[in-house]
C-alpha positions in Angstrom: 139.5 76.3 79.8 138.7 75.2 76.1 135.3 73.9 75.1 134.5 72.1 72.1 130.9 71.4 71.4 129.8 67.8 70.2 126.3 68.3 68.8 127.0 67.4 65.2 128.2 64.1 63.6 126.3 61.6 65.7 124.9 58.2 64.8 121.8 56.9 66.7 119.9 53.8 67.1 117.2 52.3 69.4 118.8 49.0 71.2 116.3 46.8 69.7 116.7 43.9 67.2 117.3 45.1 63.5 117.6 49.0 64.6 119.7 50.6 62.2 121.9 53.6 62.6 120.7 57.5 61.9 122.5 60.6 61.5 121.6 63.1 64.4 122.3 66.3 65.8 121.8 67.4 69.3 119.5 68.2 71.3 117.8 65.0 69.8 114.6 62.8 71.2 114.2 59.5 70.3 110.7 58.9 68.6 108.1 61.1 68.3 105.1 61.4 70.8 101.7 62.8 69.4 100.5 65.9 70.4 99.1 64.3 73.4 102.0 62.6 74.6 100.7 59.2 73.1 103.5 56.9 71.7 106.0 58.3 73.9 108.9 55.9 73.3 110.4 54.3 76.1 113.7 52.0 76.2 117.5 52.1 75.5 119.0 53.7 72.6 122.7 54.7 71.9 124.4 57.4 70.4 127.8 56.9 68.8 130.5 59.3 67.0 134.2 59.5 66.7 136.3 61.6 68.9 140.1 62.7 68.8 141.4 63.0 72.0 144.6 65.0 72.3 147.9 63.7 73.9 148.0 65.0 77.6 150.3 68.5 77.5 151.7 69.8 80.6 149.1 68.1 83.4 146.2 69.5 81.8 143.0 67.5 81.9 140.1 66.7 79.7 136.3 66.3 80.7 133.2 65.1 79.0 130.4 67.3 79.9 126.5 66.3 79.3 124.0 69.0 79.5 120.8 66.4 79.6 120.3 62.7 79.2 117.0 61.1 79.9 117.5 59.2 82.5 120.1 56.7 83.0 123.5 56.9 81.2 126.6 54.8 80.4 129.4 56.4 78.5 131.9 54.2 76.7 135.1 54.9 75.1 135.8 52.6 72.8 134.7 49.3 74.5 135.5 50.6 77.9 132.6 52.1 80.2 134.6 54.9 81.8 131.2 56.8 83.6 127.8 55.9 84.7 125.2 58.7 85.6 121.5 58.4 87.3 118.8 61.2 86.6 117.6 62.8 83.8 116.9 66.7 84.6 120.9 67.9 85.6 124.2 67.7 83.8 126.8 65.6 84.4 130.7 66.0 83.7 133.5 63.6 84.4 137.3 63.0 83.9 138.6 61.2 80.7 140.9 58.7 81.8 144.3 59.6 80.9 144.9 56.4 78.9 142.8 57.4 76.1 144.9 60.6 75.7 147.0 59.2 72.8 146.0 61.8 70.2 144.0 58.9 68.3 140.5 58.9 67.3 138.5 56.8 69.7 134.7 56.0 69.6 132.6 57.9 71.9 129.3 56.3 73.0 126.4 57.1 75.1 123.7 54.3 76.0 120.8 56.2 77.5 117.9 54.5 79.0 114.5 56.5 79.9 112.6 53.5 81.2 110.9 54.1 84.4 112.7 53.7 87.9 111.4 54.1 91.0 114.7 55.3 92.4 115.1 58.1 90.1 112.9 61.4 90.5 110.1 62.0 89.4 109.8 58.1 90.5 106.4 57.9 89.6 105.4 56.0 86.4 104.9 57.6 83.4 101.1 56.4 83.0 100.2 57.9 86.2 102.3 61.1 86.0 100.6 64.6 85.2 103.4 65.7 82.6 105.5 63.6 80.6 109.5 63.1 80.3 111.0 62.2 77.3 114.3 60.7 76.3 117.7 60.7 74.7 120.4 63.6 74.6 118.1 66.5 74.8 120.4 69.0 75.7 124.2 69.9 74.7 127.5 67.6 75.1 130.8 69.2 74.7 134.6 68.5 75.6 136.2 70.4 78.1 140.0 71.0 78.2 141.2 72.5 81.8 144.8 73.6 82.1 146.9 72.2 84.8 146.1 75.1 87.1 142.2 75.6 86.6 139.1 76.7 87.7 136.6 73.7 88.5 133.4 72.6 87.4 131.0 72.9 90.5 129.1 69.9 89.1 131.9 67.5 88.7 133.6 68.3 92.4 131.5 67.5 95.5 132.2 70.9 97.6 129.4 72.1 99.6 128.6 75.8 98.6 131.7 75.4 96.1 133.3 74.2 93.0 133.6 76.7 90.4 132.5 80.3 90.8 130.2 81.4 93.5 129.0 84.8 93.3 126.8 86.5 96.0 125.9 90.0 96.7 126.6 90.7 100.3 125.2 94.1 100.3 123.3 96.8 98.2 122.8 100.2 98.9 122.7 103.5 96.8 126.3 103.8 96.8 127.0 100.4 95.4 127.7 96.9 96.5 129.7 94.2 98.0 130.2 91.1 95.8 131.3 88.2 97.3 133.3 85.8 95.1 134.3 82.1 95.9 136.6 80.3 93.5 137.7 76.9 93.7 141.2 76.3 92.1 143.0 73.1 91.3 146.6 72.8 90.9 147.1 69.3 88.9 151.0 69.9 89.0 153.2 67.9 91.4 154.7 71.1 92.3 153.4 74.1 94.7 152.7 77.2 92.6 152.1 81.0 93.9 149.2 82.2 92.4 146.8 85.2 92.3 143.0 85.5 91.7 141.7 88.7 89.9 138.0 89.4 89.5 136.9 92.3 87.4 133.3 93.8 87.1 132.3 95.4 83.6 129.3 97.0 82.6 127.8 96.9 79.1 128.2 100.5 78.9 130.6 101.7 81.3 133.6 99.3 80.9 135.7 98.3 83.8 133.8 99.1 87.3 136.0 97.2 89.7 138.9 95.2 90.3 140.3 92.9 93.0 143.2 90.9 94.1 144.0 87.9 96.5 147.1 86.1 96.4 147.4 82.6 97.5 149.7 79.6 97.5 148.7 76.0 96.0 150.5 72.8 96.7 151.0 70.2 94.0 147.9 67.9 93.3 145.7 69.8 95.5 142.9 72.4 95.3 141.7 75.3 97.6 138.9 77.9 97.8 139.7 81.6 97.3 137.6 83.9 98.8 137.3 87.5 97.8 135.1 90.4 98.6 134.9 93.4 96.1 133.3 96.7 96.2 131.3 97.5 93.0 130.2 101.1 92.7 127.9 103.0 90.4 125.7 99.5 89.8 122.1 99.4 88.7 120.2 96.6 90.7 118.7 93.7 88.9 115.1 93.9 89.2 111.8 92.9 87.0 111.6 96.2 85.2 115.3 96.6 84.6 117.4 93.3 84.8 120.6 95.2 84.8 123.2 92.4 84.3 127.4 93.0 84.3 130.2 90.4 83.3 132.2 89.3 86.3 135.6 88.0 84.8 137.4 85.6 87.2 141.2 85.0 86.4 143.3 82.8 87.6 147.2 84.1 87.3 150.7 82.3 88.1 153.5 84.4 89.4 154.7 85.7 86.2 151.2 87.1 85.7 150.2 85.1 83.0 146.5 83.8 82.9 146.3 80.3 83.6 142.2 80.2 83.6 139.2 82.4 83.2 135.5 82.4 83.8 133.3 85.1 82.9 129.5 85.1 84.4 126.9 87.7 83.5 125.7 88.7 86.8 122.8 91.1 88.7 123.2 92.4 91.9 120.2 92.1 94.0 118.8 91.4 97.4 115.7 89.7 97.9 113.6 88.7 101.4 110.5 86.9 101.8 108.4 87.9 104.9 104.9 87.5 105.7 104.9 90.8 107.5 106.9 92.9 105.2 106.2 91.1 101.9 108.5 90.4 99.3 111.2 93.0 99.2 113.3 93.1 96.2 116.2 95.6 96.6 114.3 96.8 99.7 111.1 97.8 97.7 108.0 95.6 98.3 106.9 93.8 94.9 103.9 91.8 94.2 104.7 90.0 91.1 102.1 87.9 89.1 103.4 84.9 87.8 102.8 81.2 85.8 103.9 77.7 85.7 105.6 76.1 82.6 106.4 73.0 81.3 109.3 73.0 78.8 108.1 70.6 76.1 107.3 70.9 72.2 105.0 69.3 70.0 106.6 66.3 68.6 110.5 67.0 70.1 109.6 66.8 73.7 112.4 68.4 75.9 114.8 68.6 72.5 115.0 72.4 72.3 117.5 74.6 71.0 118.7 77.6 73.1 117.0 80.1 71.1 113.5 78.4 71.4 113.9 78.3 75.4 114.4 82.2 75.1 111.1 82.6 73.0 109.2 80.8 75.6 110.7 83.2 78.4 110.0 86.2 76.1 106.4 84.9 75.6 106.1 84.5 79.4 107.1 88.1 79.9 104.9 89.7 76.9 101.7 87.8 78.7 102.7 90.1 81.7 104.1 87.8 84.2 107.3 89.0 86.0 107.4 85.1 87.9 107.5 81.9 86.7 107.6 78.4 88.5 109.4 75.6 86.8 107.2 73.2 87.3 108.2 70.3 88.3 111.8 69.9 87.6 115.0 71.3 86.4 114.6 73.0 83.4 117.2 74.4 80.6 119.9 76.7 81.8 119.4 78.5 78.4 115.7 79.3 79.5 117.2 80.7 83.0 119.6 82.7 81.1 116.6 84.5 79.2 115.0 85.1 82.9 118.0 87.0 83.5 117.8 88.9 80.4 114.2 89.6 80.6 113.4 90.2 84.4 111.4 87.2 85.3 111.8 85.9 88.8 112.3 82.0 89.0 111.1 79.2 91.4 113.9 76.4 90.6 112.4 72.9 91.5 113.7 69.5 91.9 112.1 66.7 90.1 109.2 65.4 92.1 105.3 64.9 91.8 102.9 63.3 94.3 105.4 60.4 95.0 108.3 59.3 97.6 110.2 56.5 97.5 112.7 54.6 99.5 116.2 55.3 100.5 117.6 55.6 97.0 115.2 57.4 95.9 115.6 59.9 98.9 119.3 60.2 98.3 118.8 61.2 94.7 116.5 63.8 95.9 119.3 65.4 98.1 121.8 64.6 95.3 119.6 66.8 93.0 119.1 69.6 95.4 122.6 70.0 95.8 123.5 69.9 91.9 120.6 72.3 91.0 122.0 74.8 93.3 125.4 74.5 92.0 124.4 74.8 88.6 121.9 77.9 88.8 123.2 79.5 92.3 124.7 82.6 89.8 121.5 83.2 88.2 119.7 86.5 89.7 116.4 85.5 88.4 116.5 82.6 90.7 114.8 83.7 94.1 113.1 80.6 95.3 114.4 76.7 95.5 111.5 74.3 95.7 113.8 71.6 97.3 110.6 69.7 97.8 108.5 67.1 96.0 105.4 68.6 94.4 102.0 67.9 96.3 103.7 65.0 98.2 103.3 64.0 101.8 106.8 64.4 103.0 108.2 63.3 106.7 109.8 65.8 108.7 113.4 64.2 108.6 113.1 64.4 104.7 112.0 67.8 104.6 114.5 69.1 107.4 117.5 67.2 105.4 116.5 69.2 102.3 115.9 72.5 103.7 119.5 72.1 105.3 121.2 71.1 102.2 119.7 74.6 100.6 121.3 76.6 103.4 124.5 74.8 103.4 124.9 74.8 99.6 123.6 78.7 99.8 124.7 80.1 103.1 124.2 83.6 104.5 121.2 85.8 103.0 119.6 85.3 99.4 118.8 81.5 99.7 114.9 81.0 100.3 113.6 77.2 100.2 110.1 76.5 99.8 107.7 73.5 99.8 104.4 71.9 100.1 104.6 71.3 104.1 106.3 73.5 107.1 109.9 73.2 107.4 110.8 75.3 104.6 111.4 79.3 104.5 108.4 79.7 102.6 105.2 77.7 102.4 103.5 76.8 98.9 99.9 76.2 98.5 97.8 76.0 95.7 94.4 77.5 95.6 92.5 74.2 95.1 93.5 73.2 98.3 92.0 75.9 100.0 92.9 78.1 103.3 95.0 80.7 101.5 93.3 83.5 103.3 93.4 81.7 106.8 96.7 79.9 106.9 99.0 81.0 109.4 102.5 80.2 110.5 104.1 82.8 112.5 106.0 85.0 109.8 106.3 82.2 107.3 105.8 83.7 103.7 102.9 82.1 101.8 103.2 81.5 98.0 100.3 80.6 95.8 102.1 77.9 93.5 99.0 77.5 91.3 95.5 78.8 90.8 93.0 79.0 87.9 92.7 75.6 87.1 92.3 72.8 89.5 89.9 74.3 92.0 87.3 74.3 88.7 88.4 71.0 87.3 87.8 68.2 90.0 85.6 68.3 93.1 88.2 67.2 95.6 91.6 67.3 96.2 91.3 63.2 96.2 90.2 63.4 92.4 90.9 59.8 91.1 93.2 60.2 87.8 92.8 56.7 87.0 88.9 56.6 86.8 88.1 60.1 86.1 85.7 60.2 88.9 84.6 63.6 90.8 85.3 65.7 87.8 83.2 68.9 87.9 81.1 69.4 84.8 82.8 70.3 81.5 81.2 73.8 81.3 82.9 74.9 84.7 86.2 74.3 84.2 89.2 76.1 82.8 90.4 73.8 80.4 89.5 75.2 76.7 91.3 74.2 73.5 91.3 77.1 71.2 88.9 75.4 68.7 86.3 74.6 71.7 84.5 78.0 70.9 83.5 81.1 73.0 81.9 79.5 75.7 84.8 77.2 76.9 87.2 80.1 76.1 85.2 82.6 77.9 84.8 80.5 80.8 88.7 79.9 81.0 88.8 83.6 80.9 86.4 84.2 83.8 87.9 81.4 86.2 91.0 83.1 85.8 89.8 86.7 86.4 88.1 85.4 89.5 90.9 83.6 91.0 93.6 86.2 90.5 91.4 88.6 92.2 90.9 86.0 94.9 94.6 85.4 95.3 95.5 89.1 95.6 92.9 89.5 98.4 95.0 86.7 100.3 98.5 87.2 102.3 100.3 85.3 99.6 103.4 87.4 98.5 103.0 86.3 94.9 101.2 83.4 92.8 101.6 81.6 89.9 98.7 80.8 87.6 98.3 77.5 86.1 99.5 77.3 83.2 101.4 79.2 80.5 101.0 76.6 77.8 98.9 73.5 77.1 101.2 70.3 77.8 100.8 66.4 77.2 100.3 64.2 80.4 101.3 60.4 81.0 98.3 59.6 82.6 95.5 60.8 80.4 95.1 60.2 76.4 94.2 64.2 75.8 96.8 67.2 76.5 96.0 69.4 79.5 94.3 72.5 77.9 94.6 74.7 80.8 97.3 77.0 79.3 96.7 80.7 78.6 98.4 79.8 75.3 98.1 76.3 73.5 100.9 73.7 72.6 101.9 75.7 69.7 102.1 78.8 71.8 98.8 80.7 70.1 97.4 82.8 72.9 94.0 82.5 74.2 91.7 85.1 75.5 92.9 84.4 78.9 96.3 85.2 77.9 95.1 88.5 77.0 93.3 88.8 80.4 96.7 88.7 82.2 98.4 91.2 79.2 95.7 93.6 80.5 96.6 93.5 84.2 99.9 94.9 83.5 99.8 98.6 84.0 100.8 101.4 81.5 104.2 103.1 82.6 105.8 99.8 83.0 108.6 99.2 80.5 106.4 96.4 79.5 103.3 97.8 80.0 102.1 98.9 76.5 98.5 100.1 75.8 96.2 96.5 75.8 92.9 96.5 74.3 91.0 93.2 73.1 87.7 92.2 72.6 87.0 88.4 74.1 84.8 87.4 71.2 85.1 86.2 67.6 81.8 88.0 66.9 80.1 85.1 65.0 76.9 83.7 64.9 77.8 81.6 68.1 79.0 84.7 69.8 78.2 84.9 73.7 76.9 88.1 75.2 77.4 90.1 77.0 80.8 91.4 75.5 84.0 91.3 77.4 86.6 93.6 76.5 90.1 93.3 78.5 92.3 96.6 78.7 94.6 98.3 80.8 93.1 101.6 79.5 91.1 104.2 81.7 87.6 103.8 79.3 86.6 101.5 76.3 83.9 102.7 73.9 82.2 100.1 72.0 80.3 100.3 68.6 78.8 97.8 66.5 78.7 98.5 62.4 79.6 102.1 63.3 76.8 102.8 66.1 77.6 103.4 69.5 76.8 100.9 71.9 78.2 102.2 75.3 81.3 103.9 77.3 82.6 102.2 80.0 85.1 103.5 82.7 87.4 101.6 85.2 85.8 98.1 84.3 83.6 95.7 86.5 85.2 96.8 89.7 82.2 95.6 92.0 82.8 92.2 90.4 86.7 92.1 90.6 87.4 94.4 93.5 91.0 93.5 93.5 92.2 93.2 89.9 94.6 96.2 88.7 92.3 96.5 85.4 89.0 94.8 85.9 87.4 93.6 82.4 85.0 95.8 80.9 81.5 94.2 80.6 79.1 95.7 77.6 75.6 94.5 77.7 74.4 93.9 74.2 70.6 92.7 73.8 71.0 90.8 70.4 73.8 89.7 68.0 74.2 91.6 64.8 76.7 90.4 62.1 79.5 93.2 61.0 82.1 95.3 62.7 82.5 95.2 66.4 85.0 97.9 67.4 86.4 98.7 70.4 88.3 102.2 71.4 90.5 102.5 74.4 91.3 106.1 76.3 94.1 106.7 78.5 93.9 110.4 80.2 91.2 111.2 77.9 93.1 110.3 74.6 92.2 107.5 72.3 95.3 105.3 72.1 94.2 102.0 70.7 91.6 100.3 68.7 90.6 96.7 68.6 88.1 95.6 65.8 86.5 92.2 65.4 84.5 91.2 62.3 82.1 88.6 61.7 83.8 85.7 59.7 82.9 85.0 56.3 83.9 82.0 54.2 87.5 81.4 53.2 89.1 82.7 50.4 92.8 82.6 51.0 95.7 81.1 53.2 98.5 83.0 55.2 101.3 81.8 56.7 103.2 83.5 59.8 106.8 82.2 61.1 106.8 82.5 64.7 110.2 84.1 64.8 110.3 86.2 67.9 113.9 87.3 68.7 116.2 85.3 70.2 119.2 86.1 72.6 121.3 89.3 72.1 124.3 87.1 72.0 125.8 84.8 69.8 123.5 81.6 69.5 125.5 78.5 68.8 123.0 75.7 68.0 123.1 73.8 64.9 119.8 74.4 64.5 116.4 76.2 65.4 112.9 75.3 65.8 110.4 77.7 64.6 106.3 77.4 64.8 104.6 78.1 61.5 100.9 79.0 61.5 98.9 78.6 58.6 95.6 80.7 58.6 92.1 80.6 56.6 91.4 84.2 55.8 88.1 85.4 54.3 88.0 88.5 51.7 88.5 91.1 54.5 91.3 89.1 56.1 89.6 88.0 58.8 90.3 84.4 60.7 87.5 82.1 59.7 87.5 80.7 63.2 84.6 78.2 62.3 86.0 76.7 59.0 87.6 73.5 59.3 90.4 72.4 56.8 93.3 70.0 56.4 96.5 71.6 55.1 99.4 69.7 53.4 103.1 71.3 53.9 106.0 71.1 52.3 109.6 72.6 52.4 112.1 73.6 50.0 115.8 74.1 50.8 117.5 73.9 54.3 114.5 73.2 56.6 112.7 70.0 57.5 109.5 69.7 59.2 109.5 68.6 63.0 105.9 67.1 62.5 103.6 65.4 60.2 102.9 67.0 56.7 99.2 67.1 56.9 97.6 69.0 59.6 94.1 70.4 60.4 92.8 73.7 61.2 91.8 74.5 65.0 89.8 77.8 65.1 90.9 78.7 61.5 94.6 78.1 62.2 96.7 74.9 61.3 100.1 75.0 63.4 103.2 72.7 63.0 107.0 72.9 63.7 109.9 73.5 61.4 113.4 72.6 62.0 115.4 75.2 60.2 119.2 76.0 59.8 120.2 78.5 62.8 122.8 80.4 60.5 122.5 81.7 57.1 120.7 79.2 54.6 117.4 79.7 53.1 114.4 77.9 52.7 110.8 78.0 51.5 107.5 76.7 53.4 104.6 76.0 51.2 101.1 75.2 52.4 97.9 74.1 50.4 94.4 73.1 51.3 94.0 69.4 50.7 90.4 68.5 48.8 87.5 68.9 50.7 83.8 69.7 49.7 83.6 73.1 51.6 87.2 74.6 51.3 88.2 76.1 48.0 91.7 75.2 46.6 94.2 77.5 48.0 98.1 77.7 48.1 100.5 80.3 49.7 104.3 79.9 50.3 106.6 81.9 52.5 110.1 82.3 51.9 113.2 83.0 53.7 116.2 84.1 52.2 119.8 83.3 52.9 121.8 85.7 54.7 
C-alpha cells in the first residue's frame, strides 16, 4: 500500500455570502476562538484542491483517508458527491470510484459542517457543554493506493474483530510471548491466488526475533481473515517504567515469493488484569498508577495540532509524575497514543459523550463510535481501558449492555476491559465528587476514580446548575486557579489536590485521574476552566510540582524534586510549603537556618508517598529563601526563591520539548513562546503587569494575537514554525506603560 499525504495546496472558505478562498495547510481549524472559547465559529466551510488520480493498473484500488473532520462531511470529486460521513472524532476512509481514475486532474472538495446535531455525539449543544468542539479538517488527509491483493483498512471494512491487522498478546511469561496476529486480506483479481502470510518481529537492538508463515488460498473478488500465532522469545514486556516496543511486520506474498502488500506496526507485549481483589496487574505485577485527564485543544487553533505537539503534551504528562491518562471525553489523536506507547503512559480511551443521551440515531452513532474506536486503537499497548460509556450520564441497561458487548465482540479474549459510569461494565467509574469511593461495592468489579481534586471543591452538590451558576462554593475554597491569581489561590489548589489524592489512595480504587492536566475552554461558560495543574499555555502551577514530587527516586522518571511553593513576595502566604520526593529538607532565609524537616507532614497526609513539608515561619522578610534537599544523608538538590524586584529586562523561552524519535512528516509545528519580565537578579517579576508586542521574521507566523499581556510575569503565545530546516526570528518588546520601562529582546532559530 502506497500513501500520498494531502496536507498542503488546499484552498478554504466559509460557505457564507462573499467569502473568499484562502490558502491553508492541514491540520486546519476555521476561525479562531479566544482563550476562553468565545467566538468559536460554527457553520459550513469547504476545502478545495486539485488531485491527479492515476489510471487503474492491475486491479489496484484507490482510497481517500480523512483523519478528522468536524463533524459532518461531504466529499466531492468535481461535481459528484462520492461520500458522506457523520461524526467528528474518528477517521473515515472510502474507495474512490474507478470512473475518476483516468489519469487526469480532478477537483477534490470537502464540505465540512460543525453545527450542532443531537444525533451526533457528544450530542449536547456547545453552549451547554463543559468543553469545546471546533471545526474543519483538523487531522491529516491522505490518498492510499492498494494493490489488487492487499491488507485492508480496519475502518473502511465492516468486520467485527477484524479488518487490517489485529495483534494480541495471548501469553506472556519469562521465556517469551505468544503473539496472535489476525490479518484481513482482499483479492480484487477475478482469479484465485495461492498466497502466504509472513509475520516477522524485530527488536530495535536485536534485529529479527521471530518469524512465522501461514499459507492460504484466496478466491477471486473475495476476502479472508488469516490467523497466525507466533512464539517470540527474549522479549521485554511493555510497562510504564520500560515501555519496550517492537516492530511487527506483516506481509502478504504470492506463489512466486513476491511481496504483494505489507504493514509494519509498533507493538508492546503486555498483559493487564483489573480485579477489585488483586488490584491492577500489569504483566503479573500489581501497580497503582497516578493519572490525569486531558482535553486536547490548544489556544487559538483548537484541535488542529501537528503530531509533534501531540507528543509534547504526552511528555508533559509523564514529566508531571503521571503514568495514566484518561482521554476525556472523546477519541483523541493517534499521534498522542503513539507518544503514550513510547513514553509508558496507560490510557483510558473514550467514545464521545458528556451528560447527554439522545434517541435512536444518537445511540446507533455511539455503537458505531465504539466499534471504530476499538478498530483504530486496538494495537496500542498503552490503551488498557475502553470507556464505552457516556460521561456522567444515566444510561439504560439495554444501551449499556450493547456497548459492553461491542467491546468484547471487537476485542475477544483477554486484554479487553470496558468501563463506565453505571453497573454493567468490567470496571466501574466514579468521580470523587459523587462520594462513596470508600464504600461502593459490587462483587469483584474493579473501581477506578475517573476524576478528583476539582469539582468536589467547586460546587456544593452534583446538581449544580451550569446555566445559572447557583450552588457554587466560595471561590477561595475551590481548586480553580489561574497562574496570575496569586499565592492564596495557587496554594489552595495545591492543598486541595494533596488532600484529594491522599483520600483516593486510601480507597479501594485501582487507579485514579486528577482533574485536569491543562486548563481548557468551555462552551457553557465565558471563562475557561482554570482547574489544570498547568495552564492553557502548558506552564506549570504549584500543583504540577506537587504531583511531580510524588514520583519516587529510583523510578526511571524519578529525578530529585525540590520546589518552594511561594514567590516570596510581599503577599507571600505562611507557613511555607516545600514539595519534594527527598528524605529531608533544610530551609534558610537570607542565609539563616529556619528549620530542618524529615519525611514531610505524614500526620496530615498519611497516604501520600511523599507528603509536603510545612515550615512554620512567624513573619515575612524580603530576600532569598533557599531550600536544600537531602537523600540518604547527602545534599542533592537546591531551590532558591528571591523576592522579586522591578523589571529591568525581558527574556524569551521557546517551549521546544523534543518530539518523536522517528521522522515527523508534518508541514509545520506549533511552539509556545514565553516572554518573561525579569529583575536585575533574573528573578521573575510575578507582580508586574505589562503588554508585550511580538513580531516575527523569516519562516514563522503567529497563531495568536501580536499584543499579549503578562500573567504572573509571563506573556505566552503560540507560534507556527516550519517543521524542517528553515530559520526564523522572534522579537518581543514592552509596549508603552507608565510603570514598565521600554525593553526589547530577540530569539533566533537558525536554519538547518
